Structure formats: C-alpha cells, structure tokens
Biopython code that builds the backbone (N, CA, C, O; Angstrom):
import numpy as np
from Bio.PDB.StructureBuilder import StructureBuilder

atoms = [
    (1, "UNK", "N", (0.557, -0.916, -0.198)),
    (1, "UNK", "CA", (0.387, -0.155, -0.170)),
    (1, "UNK", "C", (0.612, 0.861, -0.321)),
    (1, "UNK", "O", (1.660, 0.970, 0.316)),
    (2, "UNK", "N", (0.374, 1.937, -0.785)),
    (2, "UNK", "CA", (1.304, 3.483, -0.475)),
    (2, "UNK", "C", (0.661, 4.754, 0.293)),
    (2, "UNK", "O", (-0.524, 5.057, 0.427)),
    (3, "UNK", "N", (1.950, 5.460, 0.797)),
    (3, "UNK", "CA", (1.858, 5.974, 2.405)),
    (3, "UNK", "C", (0.950, 7.084, 1.828)),
    (3, "UNK", "O", (0.803, 7.203, 0.612)),
    (4, "UNK", "N", (0.260, 8.003, 2.846)),
    (4, "UNK", "CA", (-0.830, 9.018, 2.548)),
    (4, "UNK", "C", (0.559, 10.202, 2.060)),
    (4, "UNK", "O", (0.470, 11.180, 1.317)),
    (5, "UNK", "N", (1.831, 9.647, 2.818)),
    (5, "UNK", "CA", (2.666, 11.325, 2.586)),
    (5, "UNK", "C", (3.175, 11.158, 0.861)),
    (5, "UNK", "O", (3.390, 11.938, -0.067)),
    (6, "UNK", "N", (3.209, 9.862, 1.044)),
    (6, "UNK", "CA", (3.860, 9.656, -1.219)),
    (6, "UNK", "C", (2.690, 9.918, -2.185)),
    (6, "UNK", "O", (2.781, 10.183, -3.384)),
    (7, "UNK", "N", (1.464, 9.784, -1.372)),
    (7, "UNK", "CA", (0.510, 10.326, -2.394)),
    (7, "UNK", "C", (0.605, 12.320, -2.611)),
    (7, "UNK", "O", (0.101, 12.889, -3.580)),
    (8, "UNK", "N", (1.342, 13.043, -1.491)),
    (8, "UNK", "CA", (0.591, 14.224, -1.580)),
    (8, "UNK", "C", (1.973, 14.811, -1.681)),
    (8, "UNK", "O", (2.287, 15.987, -1.499)),
    (9, "UNK", "N", (3.088, 13.346, -2.144)),
    (9, "UNK", "CA", (4.330, 14.519, -3.403)),
    (9, "UNK", "C", (3.921, 15.070, -4.113)),
    (9, "UNK", "O", (2.710, 14.935, -4.283)),
    (10, "UNK", "N", (4.669, 16.029, -4.965)),
    (10, "UNK", "CA", (3.758, 16.885, -6.195)),
    (10, "UNK", "C", (5.157, 16.499, -7.249)),
    (10, "UNK", "O", (6.328, 16.855, -7.118)),
    (11, "UNK", "N", (4.473, 15.576, -8.391)),
    (11, "UNK", "CA", (4.925, 15.540, -9.138)),
    (11, "UNK", "C", (4.810, 16.953, -10.177)),
    (11, "UNK", "O", (4.204, 18.009, -9.993)),
    (12, "UNK", "N", (5.830, 16.393, -11.568)),
    (12, "UNK", "CA", (6.519, 17.403, -12.426)),
    (12, "UNK", "C", (5.083, 17.673, -13.126)),
    (12, "UNK", "O", (5.080, 18.787, -13.648)),
    (13, "UNK", "N", (3.269, 16.636, -13.366)),
    (13, "UNK", "CA", (2.115, 17.328, -13.950)),
    (13, "UNK", "C", (1.234, 17.621, -12.830)),
    (13, "UNK", "O", (0.042, 17.370, -12.654)),
    (14, "UNK", "N", (2.216, 18.288, -12.022)),
    (14, "UNK", "CA", (0.538, 17.881, -10.950)),
    (14, "UNK", "C", (0.036, 19.446, -10.487)),
    (14, "UNK", "O", (0.783, 20.224, -9.895)),
    (15, "UNK", "N", (-1.339, 19.751, -10.862)),
    (15, "UNK", "CA", (-1.967, 20.392, -11.925)),
    (15, "UNK", "C", (-2.626, 20.788, -9.595)),
    (15, "UNK", "O", (-2.840, 21.997, -9.517)),
    (16, "UNK", "N", (-2.792, 20.331, -8.656)),
    (16, "UNK", "CA", (-3.116, 21.176, -7.644)),
    (16, "UNK", "C", (-1.462, 22.301, -6.813)),
    (16, "UNK", "O", (-0.235, 22.286, -6.711)),
    (17, "UNK", "N", (-2.484, 22.958, -6.506)),
    (17, "UNK", "CA", (-2.553, 23.910, -5.873)),
    (17, "UNK", "C", (-1.153, 23.447, -4.359)),
    (17, "UNK", "O", (-1.522, 22.594, -3.552)),
    (18, "UNK", "N", (-0.335, 23.804, -4.251)),
    (18, "UNK", "CA", (0.235, 22.949, -2.688)),
    (18, "UNK", "C", (1.076, 24.330, -1.715)),
    (18, "UNK", "O", (1.816, 25.161, -2.242)),
    (19, "UNK", "N", (0.822, 24.297, -0.627)),
    (19, "UNK", "CA", (1.074, 25.595, -0.078)),
    (19, "UNK", "C", (2.596, 25.573, 0.394)),
    (19, "UNK", "O", (2.942, 25.638, 1.574)),
    (20, "UNK", "N", (3.390, 25.480, -0.617)),
    (20, "UNK", "CA", (5.046, 25.580, -0.018)),
    (20, "UNK", "C", (5.242, 27.316, 0.170)),
    (20, "UNK", "O", (4.641, 28.232, -0.390)),
    (21, "UNK", "N", (6.291, 27.340, 1.149)),
    (21, "UNK", "CA", (6.819, 28.509, 1.270)),
    (21, "UNK", "C", (7.948, 28.648, 0.290)),
    (21, "UNK", "O", (9.094, 28.825, 0.703)),
    (22, "UNK", "N", (7.606, 28.557, -1.292)),
    (22, "UNK", "CA", (8.838, 29.045, -2.198)),
    (22, "UNK", "C", (9.055, 30.631, -2.048)),
    (22, "UNK", "O", (8.093, 31.399, -2.052)),
    (23, "UNK", "N", (10.230, 31.020, -1.930)),
    (23, "UNK", "CA", (10.075, 32.674, -1.808)),
    (23, "UNK", "C", (10.908, 32.614, -3.584)),
    (23, "UNK", "O", (10.981, 33.734, -4.090)),
    (24, "UNK", "N", (11.612, 31.193, -4.659)),
    (24, "UNK", "CA", (11.673, 32.054, -5.856)),
    (24, "UNK", "C", (11.033, 32.815, -6.814)),
    (24, "UNK", "O", (9.824, 33.040, -6.852)),
    (25, "UNK", "N", (11.665, 33.107, -7.393)),
    (25, "UNK", "CA", (11.020, 34.768, -8.762)),
    (25, "UNK", "C", (10.710, 34.036, -9.565)),
    (25, "UNK", "O", (10.685, 32.830, -9.321)),
    (26, "UNK", "N", (10.396, 34.505, -10.699)),
    (26, "UNK", "CA", (10.510, 34.185, -12.166)),
    (26, "UNK", "C", (11.522, 34.841, -12.282)),
    (26, "UNK", "O", (11.154, 35.243, -13.385)),
    (27, "UNK", "N", (12.851, 35.518, -12.106)),
    (27, "UNK", "CA", (14.066, 36.020, -12.018)),
    (27, "UNK", "C", (14.308, 37.006, -12.761)),
    (27, "UNK", "O", (15.146, 37.651, -12.131)),
    (28, "UNK", "N", (14.050, 37.651, -13.933)),
    (28, "UNK", "CA", (14.183, 38.626, -15.547)),
    (28, "UNK", "C", (12.675, 38.702, -15.880)),
    (28, "UNK", "O", (11.898, 39.644, -16.034)),
    (29, "UNK", "N", (12.527, 37.040, -15.944)),
    (29, "UNK", "CA", (11.396, 37.386, -16.351)),
    (29, "UNK", "C", (10.127, 38.274, -16.088)),
    (29, "UNK", "O", (9.234, 38.616, -16.862)),
    (30, "UNK", "N", (10.375, 38.609, -14.412)),
    (30, "UNK", "CA", (9.608, 39.051, -13.415)),
    (30, "UNK", "C", (9.371, 40.283, -14.031)),
    (30, "UNK", "O", (8.153, 40.321, -14.208)),
    (31, "UNK", "N", (10.001, 41.558, -14.554)),
    (31, "UNK", "CA", (10.377, 42.467, -15.301)),
    (31, "UNK", "C", (9.263, 43.033, -16.594)),
    (31, "UNK", "O", (9.052, 44.158, -17.047)),
    (32, "UNK", "N", (8.884, 42.131, -16.807)),
    (32, "UNK", "CA", (8.498, 41.823, -18.017)),
    (32, "UNK", "C", (6.964, 42.404, -18.287)),
    (32, "UNK", "O", (6.261, 41.649, -17.615)),
    (33, "UNK", "N", (6.275, 43.174, -18.804)),
    (33, "UNK", "CA", (5.002, 43.265, -18.522)),
    (33, "UNK", "C", (3.984, 41.513, -18.145)),
    (33, "UNK", "O", (4.264, 40.336, -18.372)),
    (34, "UNK", "N", (3.167, 41.978, -17.703)),
    (34, "UNK", "CA", (2.458, 40.135, -17.760)),
    (34, "UNK", "C", (1.866, 39.853, -18.994)),
    (34, "UNK", "O", (1.992, 38.671, -19.313)),
    (35, "UNK", "N", (1.028, 40.823, -20.097)),
    (35, "UNK", "CA", (0.881, 40.388, -20.937)),
    (35, "UNK", "C", (1.974, 39.875, -22.031)),
    (35, "UNK", "O", (2.113, 38.941, -22.821)),
    (36, "UNK", "N", (2.602, 40.939, -21.643)),
    (36, "UNK", "CA", (3.970, 39.875, -23.021)),
    (36, "UNK", "C", (4.609, 38.215, -22.663)),
    (36, "UNK", "O", (4.882, 37.273, -23.406)),
    (37, "UNK", "N", (4.703, 38.441, -20.796)),
    (37, "UNK", "CA", (5.241, 37.086, -20.608)),
    (37, "UNK", "C", (4.249, 36.260, -20.647)),
    (37, "UNK", "O", (4.877, 35.202, -20.635)),
    (38, "UNK", "N", (3.159, 35.967, -20.685)),
    (38, "UNK", "CA", (1.507, 35.663, -20.915)),
    (38, "UNK", "C", (1.774, 35.475, -22.774)),
    (38, "UNK", "O", (0.882, 34.821, -23.314)),
    (39, "UNK", "N", (2.849, 35.969, -23.674)),
    (39, "UNK", "CA", (2.345, 36.167, -24.953)),
    (39, "UNK", "C", (3.056, 34.701, -25.230)),
    (39, "UNK", "O", (2.564, 33.743, -25.826)),
    (40, "UNK", "N", (4.555, 34.829, -24.529)),
    (40, "UNK", "CA", (5.966, 34.088, -24.351)),
    (40, "UNK", "C", (5.466, 32.750, -23.796)),
    (40, "UNK", "O", (6.000, 31.751, -24.276)),
    (41, "UNK", "N", (4.669, 32.600, -23.004)),
    (41, "UNK", "CA", (4.404, 31.310, -22.493)),
    (41, "UNK", "C", (3.514, 30.197, -23.112)),
    (41, "UNK", "O", (3.410, 28.979, -22.962)),
    (42, "UNK", "N", (2.710, 31.480, -24.135)),
    (42, "UNK", "CA", (1.911, 30.457, -24.812)),
    (42, "UNK", "C", (1.920, 30.593, -26.036)),
    (42, "UNK", "O", (0.938, 30.562, -26.778)),
    (43, "UNK", "N", (3.877, 30.873, -26.547)),
    (43, "UNK", "CA", (4.054, 29.915, -27.246)),
    (43, "UNK", "C", (4.903, 28.834, -27.417)),
    (43, "UNK", "O", (5.531, 28.592, -28.448)),
    (44, "UNK", "N", (4.917, 28.054, -26.183)),
    (44, "UNK", "CA", (5.442, 26.929, -25.094)),
    (44, "UNK", "C", (5.117, 26.018, -26.242)),
    (44, "UNK", "O", (4.829, 26.640, -27.264)),
    (45, "UNK", "N", (5.085, 24.635, -26.354)),
    (45, "UNK", "CA", (4.696, 24.039, -26.420)),
    (45, "UNK", "C", (3.782, 23.290, -24.685)),
    (45, "UNK", "O", (3.861, 23.951, -23.650)),
    (46, "UNK", "N", (3.113, 22.089, -24.706)),
    (46, "UNK", "CA", (3.415, 21.476, -23.643)),
    (46, "UNK", "C", (4.174, 20.984, -22.317)),
    (46, "UNK", "O", (3.976, 20.923, -21.104)),
    (47, "UNK", "N", (5.271, 20.636, -23.369)),
    (47, "UNK", "CA", (6.198, 19.655, -23.224)),
    (47, "UNK", "C", (7.535, 20.650, -22.243)),
    (47, "UNK", "O", (8.409, 20.356, -21.428)),
    (48, "UNK", "N", (7.075, 21.831, -22.858)),
    (48, "UNK", "CA", (7.991, 22.828, -22.494)),
    (48, "UNK", "C", (7.772, 23.620, -21.136)),
    (48, "UNK", "O", (8.573, 24.004, -20.284)),
    (49, "UNK", "N", (5.804, 23.769, -21.295)),
    (49, "UNK", "CA", (5.200, 23.914, -19.515)),
    (49, "UNK", "C", (5.355, 23.272, -19.094)),
    (49, "UNK", "O", (6.286, 23.547, -18.336)),
    (50, "UNK", "N", (4.966, 22.055, -18.937)),
    (50, "UNK", "CA", (5.408, 21.434, -17.508)),
    (50, "UNK", "C", (6.474, 20.896, -16.732)),
    (50, "UNK", "O", (6.134, 20.185, -15.787)),
    (51, "UNK", "N", (7.811, 21.099, -16.943)),
    (51, "UNK", "CA", (8.804, 21.419, -16.517)),
    (51, "UNK", "C", (8.867, 22.912, -16.397)),
    (51, "UNK", "O", (8.292, 23.247, -15.362)),
    (52, "UNK", "N", (9.145, 23.509, -16.781)),
    (52, "UNK", "CA", (8.677, 24.942, -16.497)),
    (52, "UNK", "C", (7.884, 25.464, -15.610)),
    (52, "UNK", "O", (8.085, 26.609, -15.205)),
    (53, "UNK", "N", (6.692, 24.592, -15.095)),
    (53, "UNK", "CA", (5.461, 25.356, -14.299)),
    (53, "UNK", "C", (6.572, 24.723, -13.050)),
    (53, "UNK", "O", (7.097, 25.531, -12.284)),
    (54, "UNK", "N", (6.817, 23.503, -12.948)),
    (54, "UNK", "CA", (7.555, 22.908, -11.311)),
    (54, "UNK", "C", (8.938, 23.347, -10.923)),
    (54, "UNK", "O", (9.829, 22.843, -10.240)),
    (55, "UNK", "N", (8.793, 24.537, -11.641)),
    (55, "UNK", "CA", (10.259, 25.186, -11.261)),
    (55, "UNK", "C", (10.108, 25.735, -9.995)),
    (55, "UNK", "O", (11.039, 25.788, -9.191)),
    (56, "UNK", "N", (9.097, 26.106, -9.794)),
    (56, "UNK", "CA", (8.730, 26.376, -8.105)),
    (56, "UNK", "C", (7.466, 27.324, -7.955)),
    (56, "UNK", "O", (6.756, 27.197, -8.953)),
    (57, "UNK", "N", (6.941, 28.237, -7.037)),
    (57, "UNK", "CA", (5.936, 28.292, -6.594)),
    (57, "UNK", "C", (5.675, 29.164, -7.652)),
    (57, "UNK", "O", (5.183, 28.508, -8.570)),
    (58, "UNK", "N", (5.785, 30.390, -7.952)),
    (58, "UNK", "CA", (5.795, 32.034, -8.978)),
    (58, "UNK", "C", (5.563, 31.363, -10.262)),
    (58, "UNK", "O", (4.814, 31.846, -11.111)),
    (59, "UNK", "N", (6.291, 30.085, -10.443)),
    (59, "UNK", "CA", (6.077, 29.922, -11.725)),
    (59, "UNK", "C", (4.759, 29.414, -12.115)),
    (59, "UNK", "O", (3.874, 29.885, -12.830)),
    (60, "UNK", "N", (4.873, 28.290, -11.431)),
    (60, "UNK", "CA", (3.439, 27.315, -11.189)),
    (60, "UNK", "C", (2.419, 28.340, -11.887)),
    (60, "UNK", "O", (2.055, 28.466, -13.056)),
    (61, "UNK", "N", (2.010, 29.225, -10.346)),
    (61, "UNK", "CA", (0.950, 30.172, -10.685)),
    (61, "UNK", "C", (0.940, 30.906, -11.511)),
    (61, "UNK", "O", (-0.131, 31.363, -11.910)),
    (62, "UNK", "N", (1.786, 31.165, -11.897)),
    (62, "UNK", "CA", (1.927, 31.616, -13.695)),
    (62, "UNK", "C", (1.232, 31.255, -14.659)),
    (62, "UNK", "O", (0.397, 31.724, -15.432)),
    (63, "UNK", "N", (1.688, 30.437, -14.476)),
    (63, "UNK", "CA", (1.068, 29.338, -16.128)),
    (63, "UNK", "C", (-0.028, 29.060, -15.120)),
    (63, "UNK", "O", (0.519, 29.610, -14.163)),
    (64, "UNK", "N", (-0.823, 28.749, -14.780)),
    (64, "UNK", "CA", (-1.559, 28.467, -13.688)),
    (64, "UNK", "C", (-2.400, 29.646, -14.688)),
    (64, "UNK", "O", (-3.349, 29.345, -15.412)),
    (65, "UNK", "N", (-1.937, 30.770, -14.577)),
    (65, "UNK", "CA", (-3.089, 31.800, -15.171)),
    (65, "UNK", "C", (-3.299, 31.665, -16.490)),
    (65, "UNK", "O", (-4.151, 32.479, -16.848)),
    (66, "UNK", "N", (-2.926, 31.039, -17.323)),
    (66, "UNK", "CA", (-3.174, 31.500, -18.612)),
    (66, "UNK", "C", (-4.119, 29.893, -19.030)),
    (66, "UNK", "O", (-3.910, 28.693, -18.847)),
    (67, "UNK", "N", (-5.464, 30.921, -19.818)),
    (67, "UNK", "CA", (-6.832, 29.500, -19.779)),
    (67, "UNK", "C", (-6.312, 28.792, -20.554)),
    (67, "UNK", "O", (-6.897, 27.746, -20.271)),
    (68, "UNK", "N", (-5.792, 28.594, -21.166)),
    (68, "UNK", "CA", (-5.519, 28.075, -22.632)),
    (68, "UNK", "C", (-4.488, 26.534, -21.786)),
    (68, "UNK", "O", (-4.769, 25.348, -21.962)),
    (69, "UNK", "N", (-3.678, 26.906, -21.177)),
    (69, "UNK", "CA", (-2.931, 25.844, -20.031)),
    (69, "UNK", "C", (-4.092, 24.864, -18.735)),
    (69, "UNK", "O", (-3.696, 23.885, -18.104)),
    (70, "UNK", "N", (-5.163, 25.318, -18.649)),
    (70, "UNK", "CA", (-5.701, 24.951, -18.452)),
    (70, "UNK", "C", (-7.178, 24.402, -19.041)),
    (70, "UNK", "O", (-7.884, 23.569, -18.474)),
    (71, "UNK", "N", (-7.402, 24.914, -20.016)),
    (71, "UNK", "CA", (-8.003, 24.195, -20.833)),
    (71, "UNK", "C", (-7.947, 22.692, -20.917)),
    (71, "UNK", "O", (-8.831, 21.884, -20.632)),
    (72, "UNK", "N", (-6.525, 22.448, -21.440)),
    (72, "UNK", "CA", (-5.610, 21.249, -22.432)),
    (72, "UNK", "C", (-5.438, 20.834, -20.697)),
    (72, "UNK", "O", (-5.839, 19.674, -20.595)),
    (73, "UNK", "N", (-5.137, 21.189, -19.768)),
    (73, "UNK", "CA", (-5.254, 19.738, -18.420)),
    (73, "UNK", "C", (-6.771, 19.485, -17.910)),
    (73, "UNK", "O", (-6.965, 18.443, -17.283)),
    (74, "UNK", "N", (-7.839, 20.344, -18.128)),
    (74, "UNK", "CA", (-9.147, 20.135, -18.295)),
    (74, "UNK", "C", (-8.778, 18.433, -18.454)),
    (74, "UNK", "O", (-8.410, 17.506, -17.733)),
    (75, "UNK", "N", (-9.238, 18.759, -20.324)),
    (75, "UNK", "CA", (-9.092, 17.915, -20.890)),
    (75, "UNK", "C", (-7.807, 15.938, -20.882)),
    (75, "UNK", "O", (-7.963, 14.874, -21.481)),
    (76, "UNK", "N", (-6.871, 16.362, -20.022)),
    (76, "UNK", "CA", (-6.152, 15.281, -19.855)),
    (76, "UNK", "C", (-7.012, 14.258, -19.686)),
    (76, "UNK", "O", (-6.587, 13.117, -19.508)),
]
sb = StructureBuilder()
sb.init_structure("model")
sb.init_model(0)
sb.init_chain("A")
sb.init_seg("    ")
for serial, (resi, resn, name, xyz) in enumerate(atoms, 1):
    if name == "N":
        sb.init_residue(resn, " ", resi, " ")
    sb.init_atom(name, np.array(xyz, "f"), 0.0, 1.0, " ", f" {name:<3s}", serial, name[0])
structure = sb.get_structure()
C-alpha cells in the first residue's frame, strides 16, 4: 500500500495547489509586463510548460493563469 505522504508528493504534472513556502521568482522574466510574459508562455508547447511549471511556486501560479493551459489540462 502507498503511504498518504507518498500520495501528497508533487509530481511534475501535478496541477493541484501546494502550500509551499517557495520564495523563488521568475528572475528577469518578472520585469516583463504580464501581457508580454503570457504571450511568451503561450508560444511554448505543453512539453515545455510542464517542467517550467515545476520550477517554483511563482512559475506554477503564473502558468496556471493561462486559460489555454487550463483548458488543455482539464481534458487530460
């Protein structure tokens, strides 16, 4: 049997919200206007967005704001 702690471990494609105390940011990408950042992220394919999303909490939340991404994930 799997332990409950093993089930809670985030995986790269985990689309649930986790209460991590991650203080990492998007780095220099954070200086871009939100609209431009979203345009850049929308040019990435799903195979690129998924590992980028797992980089840190801030990146995950930024990618989660893309409705295109959420529509795709909803149907997987």
